[in-house]
N, C-alpha and C positions, 0 to 999 in steps of 0.2 A: 441450391436456392432456386425458387420457381422463377420462370421468366416474368418480365415486368407486367404482362397481362396474359395469364394462362387462359386457354380456352374454356368456355362454359360448355358443359356436356349434357346431352340428352340421350338417355339410354333406351333403345326400343324395347319392346315387350319381351323379347326372347332372353334378355339379360335379367338376372336376378335383382330385385329391388334392394337387396342387401348390399349389393355393390355400390349403389349410390350413397347409401348410408355410410359405408366404410370410407368411400372418397370424401364425403363432406366432413368426416371426423378429421381429416388432414387439412381442411380449411378450403377445399376446392367447391366451386358452384357446380353441382351435379344434380340433375333431376332425371326422372324416368317416365315412361309412359304409364307405369303403375301410379306413380304420384300425381301425374297430370291427368289421371282418369281417362286416358286414351287407349285402353286396352281394346283390342279388336278393331281399332281404327285403321283405315287403310293406309298404305305406305305414303301416298300423296299427302294425306292429312297429318301424319306423323312428321314428315319432313317439313311441311308448311309450318307446323307449330315450332319445331326447332329453329327454322329460319326466322320466324317472327320474334323469337326470343333470343336471337343471335347466338345460338348454341350449335356446336358440332354434334352430329348424330352418330352414335356408336351402335354397330348392328353386326349380326352374323349374316344378314340377308344381302349377300353380295350381289347377285345379278339385278335384282330390283333397284337397289340404291345406286349402282353404277349407272343404270339407265336413267334414273332421275337426275343424276349429276349431269349427264350428258344433255339432258333436256334443258336443264337450267342454264348451262353454259351456252348452248346453242341459241336460246332465246334471250340471252344477255342478262339473265337474272343472276343474283349473287347469293351465295349461301355461306355458312360458317364452317363448312368441312364435313366430310364423312370419313369415319374411322371404321374400317372393316376388320373383322376378326374371325378366326376359326373358333369353334366352341372349345372352351377351356374351363378348368376349374375356376371357382370364384377367386381363390388366392392368386392364381396365375394372371387372371384379368386385373385384379388390383395392382399387382406388381407392374405390369405393363403400362396400364392406364396412369399410374403415378410417374412412371418414367416419361411418358408422353407429356403429362402435365407440367412436369418440372423441366421440360427441355424445348417445348415448341410454344410460341406465343399464338394467341387467337389470330392475329393478322397472318402469321405463316401457315396457318391451317385453312384459312379462308379460300373458298373455291377449289379445294384440292380433295383428293381421295388418298387416304393413307392406310397402310396395313398396320395393325397393332403389333403384329409379329416383328415389325422392325425395332420394337422397343423391349426386347428380351433382356 
């Protein structure tokens, strides 16, 4: 059973838009840079959109988003989480993201960086 308030997700452009569609079919609130028409927007813009919509950002881009997290925290800004992943097949990502969405609340993810590999 999903937590009382599962995270809302924003998938950056390196993740397939099919992934968002599959997760929405399970009833989760998931969007992507493809759906938001943010392709080729820089990382700051991607993250700002995710924050403005109270969404955790899911990405393969580890170094840039860890740096953004550190800047946000250092400046006292809040965000709704960053979920980092290694590049995997879509089926593997769906499985791991469903485990995350069914076990972590939005509040638990807030202002944190988590590895999707935790949810194998």
